[in-house]
Residue, then its C-alpha position, 0 to 999 in steps of 0.5 A: m232483230k235486223k242485222n247490221d251489214d256494216r258490222s263484221e261478224l263477232t268472234y270469241k276473240d273479239a269478246g276477249v277469249d283467245i282460243d288459240a292461246g289456250e291451245m298453245l298453253s295446253k300443248k305446254a301443259k302436256s310437256i310439263a305433265k309428261k315429266t310428272r307421269r306415274k305408271e298409273v296414268i292412263g291417256d294424256i292431258g286433253g280429254f274431258g276427264a283424267l284417268f288414273a288406275l289405283p296402284k296395286g298392292y293395297e288391301e283396303p285402299l283409302l283415297v285422301s283428297g285435298t284442295d287449296g289455293v295460295g291466298t293473297k301471296l298471289r297478289l305479292a307475286l303479281d306485284l313483283g312479277i315473279h310467277n315461277t314459284i307460286g305453282i310450287d306453293l299451290v301443289a305444296m298446300c294440297v299435298n302437305d294436307i293429304v300426307v298428314a293422313g299418311a297418304e301418298p299423293l297420286f295425282f294433281l289438277d290445277y285451275y287457272a283463271t284470268g281476264k286475258l291469257d298471257l302465255e308467258i306468265a301462264a307457262e311460268v306458273l305451270q312450270g312451277i306446278g310441274e316442279g311441285c308435282q315432281l317434288a311430291g312424286c305425283s302426276l299432273i294429269g289435268g286442269e282447267t284454264a279459264e279466260m274470263p274478260g271482265m272478271y280480272n284486271g290486267d294480268d291478274y290471275d287466280l289459282a286453285g289446286f286439287a290433289v288425291g292420294i292413297v293410304e292403306k286403311s290399317l296405316l292411316i294416321d288419324g291421331s287415335n294412337v296419340e298418348e301422354g308422353n309422346i314427343l312432338i318433332a318439328l320440321p322447319s318451314t321455308g318462310p310464311h309458306s302460303n298463310g298470313y299474307s293478308l296481314i303481311r301485305k298490311i304490314l308492308d303497307f303500314s311500314d312502307a317497306d322496300l321489298k328490295k332491302s336485304l334480309g340475311n342473304v336474300s331480299l325481303g321480297e325473295a324471303l316472302l315469296k320463297p316457295t312452301q316446303i313440300y314434306v311428302k317424301p321425307i314423311l313417307e320415308l319416315k313412315k316405313s320405319v317409325s310409327i307416326n301417331a299424328v302429323c300436323h300441317i301448320t297453316g293459317g292459325g299457326i301452331i296454336e290453332n292447328l295442333p289441337r286438330v290432330i290430337p284427342s280432346h283429352y290431351s294438350a300439346l306443350i310447346e317449348e318456345s326456346s327449342w328453336k329460333w324464328p327465321p329472320i322473316f318472322s322477326w322482321l314481320q313482328a317488328a315492322g308491324g308491332i305484332s304481339k307474340l301471341e298474334m304471331y303464333r296464331t297467324f304464322n308458322c313462325g318457322v315450323g311447317m309440320v309437327l310429327c307426334v311419335n313415341s319417345s323411343d322413336v325420337e332419335k330414329t326419327l331425327e336420323i331418318l329426317e337428316k338422311n332425307q336432308l330435312e332438319g328436325w328437332k324436339i319441340g314439345e310433348i303430349n300431356k293430359g289436360p285441356h285440348q289446347v297448345q301451351l307455350i312454355p318459354 
């Protein structure tokens, strides 16, 4: 092919990828990661692979891994221009999944993809990821920033997270110790967390809602973007004193779909609806969208972010330890013999 001498040589930046901006973000990531650093971390962010030594003291260590995103809650964050909390959601959705097995999160990696890297936005997202890692007690040890012109519009970006934790094999929480008469303890959510946002956005369009309108002591938009609660430290603290037979993270599918995942097939979970009051955001969503109660329970957490299954003799101790860890808990139901399903009791 004949070279056109009138045209200057093309660069990666001409194609829409700014290597210098990526390097600046990498330096920002290093300072954020430093705040989350555990003693097992080897080296620093910047290599091709992150190194992490297994903690000492385990006889039969099991590694527990999880990966997730934040769903279309990200679309709402983008529309509102609020980027400093979505990283907390990203960490929460991963570490909450692995603590279900009784695992302590060790490290976290993120994937950030965008059409054109905006350093200010990306730094806000990273700041949230760092905060989430601190709340979970794990190290941010690496990640990937992908600038892909033509794949995303404007300032749009996408996120994914990856977490690895550890648990002693003999202390694994796998539901095998669940028995009839076990009590179910609910832990409160901060809102919809990161689930059901495709329906939420449909409700917002359907109702033509003003996101600035008041809902309690916050705006509707603030209530919808409240970051996902991270339950790691209270559950790990509780595990030291109480035998937890099962833990359920209430994500997409709500209580109805998720609880059967952690209890044996010959048991059912009886849930007392009267044991708690839905937070205002869920009542608003139901009314604004004309959503049935069953659909609400099948889509949203409705105020319950985690459910613990414990022996009846450990209920009071469980509630006391949760309170000391500044997390409210309440008896929401119990385990009975019966069909493998959730039964809602008014």
